[in-house]
C-alpha positions in Angstrom: 67.2 -42.5 -66.9 63.9 -41.2 -68.7 64.3 -39.0 -71.7 61.0 -37.2 -72.1 58.4 -39.9 -71.9 60.9 -42.6 -73.1 63.5 -44.5 -71.4 66.8 -44.9 -73.2 66.5 -48.7 -73.1 63.1 -48.5 -74.8 64.5 -46.1 -77.4 67.3 -48.4 -78.1 64.9 -51.5 -78.5 62.8 -49.4 -80.9 65.5 -48.3 -83.0 67.4 -51.5 -83.2 64.1 -53.1 -84.4 63.9 -50.8 -87.4 67.2 -52.2 -88.7 65.1 -55.1 -90.1 63.6 -52.6 -92.7 66.8 -51.7 -94.0 66.3 -54.0 -97.0 63.3 -51.9 -98.1 65.2 -48.8 -98.5 66.5 -49.2 -102.0 62.9 -50.3 -103.2 61.2 -47.2 -101.5 63.9 -44.8 -103.0 63.6 -46.7 -106.5 59.7 -46.2 -106.5 59.5 -42.6 -105.3 62.6 -41.2 -107.1 61.5 -43.3 -110.3 58.0 -42.2 -110.1 58.8 -38.6 -110.0 61.5 -38.7 -112.9 59.1 -40.9 -114.9 56.3 -38.4 -114.6 58.7 -35.5 -115.4 59.7 -37.3 -118.6 56.1 -38.0 -119.5 55.1 -34.4 -118.8 57.7 -33.2 -121.2 56.2 -35.1 -124.1 52.7 -34.7 -122.9 53.0 -31.0 -122.9 54.8 -31.0 -126.2 58.5 -31.4 -126.6 58.6 -28.0 -128.1 57.6 -26.4 -124.8 60.4 -28.0 -123.1 62.9 -27.1 -126.0 61.7 -23.3 -125.5 62.3 -23.6 -121.7 65.6 -25.1 -122.2 66.5 -22.2 -124.6 65.4 -19.5 -121.9 67.9 -21.0 -119.5 70.7 -21.1 -122.1 71.0 -25.0 -122.2 73.2 -26.0 -124.9 71.8 -27.3 -128.2 68.2 -27.1 -126.6 66.6 -28.7 -129.5 68.7 -31.9 -128.7 69.0 -31.5 -125.0 65.4 -31.1 -124.1 64.1 -34.6 -125.9 67.4 -36.2 -124.7 66.5 -35.2 -121.1 62.8 -36.1 -121.6 63.8 -39.5 -122.7 66.3 -40.1 -120.0 63.7 -39.0 -117.3 61.2 -41.3 -118.8 63.4 -44.4 -119.5 65.8 -44.3 -116.7 62.8 -43.4 -114.3 61.0 -46.7 -115.4 64.2 -48.5 -115.2 64.8 -47.2 -111.6 61.2 -48.4 -110.6 61.8 -51.9 -111.9 65.3 -52.0 -110.5 66.6 -52.7 -113.9 70.3 -51.3 -114.7 69.6 -49.4 -111.5 73.0 -47.8 -110.9 73.3 -46.9 -114.5 69.8 -45.3 -114.2 70.7 -43.6 -111.1 73.7 -42.2 -112.7 71.9 -40.8 -115.7 69.2 -39.2 -113.5 71.9 -37.6 -111.5 73.5 -36.1 -114.6 70.0 -34.7 -115.5 69.5 -33.2 -112.0 73.1 -31.8 -111.8 72.3 -30.2 -115.1 69.1 -28.7 -113.8 70.9 -27.5 -110.6 73.6 -25.7 -112.7 71.3 -24.2 -115.4 68.1 -23.6 -113.5 68.5 -23.7 -109.9 71.7 -21.4 -109.3 69.9 -18.2 -109.9 66.8 -19.4 -107.7 68.6 -20.7 -104.7 67.8 -23.7 -102.5 64.2 -22.5 -101.7 62.4 -20.4 -104.3 60.3 -17.4 -103.6 56.5 -18.0 -103.1 54.6 -18.2 -106.5 57.9 -18.6 -108.5 59.7 -21.6 -110.0 60.7 -24.1 -107.0 64.1 -23.7 -105.6 66.8 -26.6 -105.7 65.3 -28.4 -102.6 63.5 -31.3 -104.7 66.5 -31.6 -107.1 69.0 -31.9 -104.0 66.7 -34.5 -102.2 66.3 -36.6 -105.4 70.0 -36.4 -105.9 70.9 -37.6 -102.4 68.5 -40.5 -103.0 70.2 -41.4 -106.3 73.5 -41.3 -104.6 72.2 -43.8 -102.1 71.0 -46.1 -104.8 74.5 -45.9 -106.6 76.0 -47.0 -103.4 73.7 -49.5 -102.2 72.4 -50.8 -105.4 68.7 -51.9 -106.2 68.0 -54.1 -103.3 66.6 -57.6 -103.2 63.4 -56.9 -104.9 64.6 -55.8 -108.4 65.2 -57.1 -112.0 69.0 -56.6 -111.5 68.7 -59.1 -108.6 66.6 -61.6 -110.3 69.0 -61.5 -113.4 72.0 -62.1 -111.3 73.4 -58.8 -112.1 73.6 -57.5 -108.5 74.8 -59.6 -105.8 73.4 -59.6 -102.3 74.3 -56.6 -100.2 75.4 -56.3 -96.6 72.0 -54.8 -95.6 70.0 -58.1 -96.4 71.7 -60.1 -93.6 72.7 -58.3 -90.5 75.7 -59.8 -89.1 77.1 -61.1 -92.3 79.6 -59.2 -94.4 79.4 -60.0 -98.2 83.0 -60.7 -98.6 83.9 -62.0 -95.2 81.3 -64.4 -94.1 79.6 -64.2 -90.7 80.7 -61.8 -88.1 79.4 -61.3 -84.5 76.3 -59.2 -83.9 76.8 -56.1 -81.8 
């Protein structure tokens, strides 16, 4: 039966074909999220860490003179680690902690979507956090330092029909 201009079978065929790209999901997430977080860390240093400290003080961050440089280092180092796929799960957890802190200290008063011309709302932080949760669960993927170093085992995403701990299963 047609659904709009597509037939259900055509839609099923198309969607089942996209499964082969599942192994790229961690790589894409790592590059995008790692790039955003690395830039945020770099920006804190480039603009002067004193400015970040002043901002942290205005949002009542604890020990702003320590927290601001620490967040900048975590953003920068963990962001780069994420891009490379090095200590991916640890980097994702560290960056997730930074984002949770930002959500609590900065974004609760602004809401999910900020007003036009003001500071952005929590939408980016929430989207980044969701991607980090996916990386903690899935791991770095096949194209990563973690995989090359033997730190991360193959995942079930890499071989459809093969479950990592149970061997070959039937394909549906």
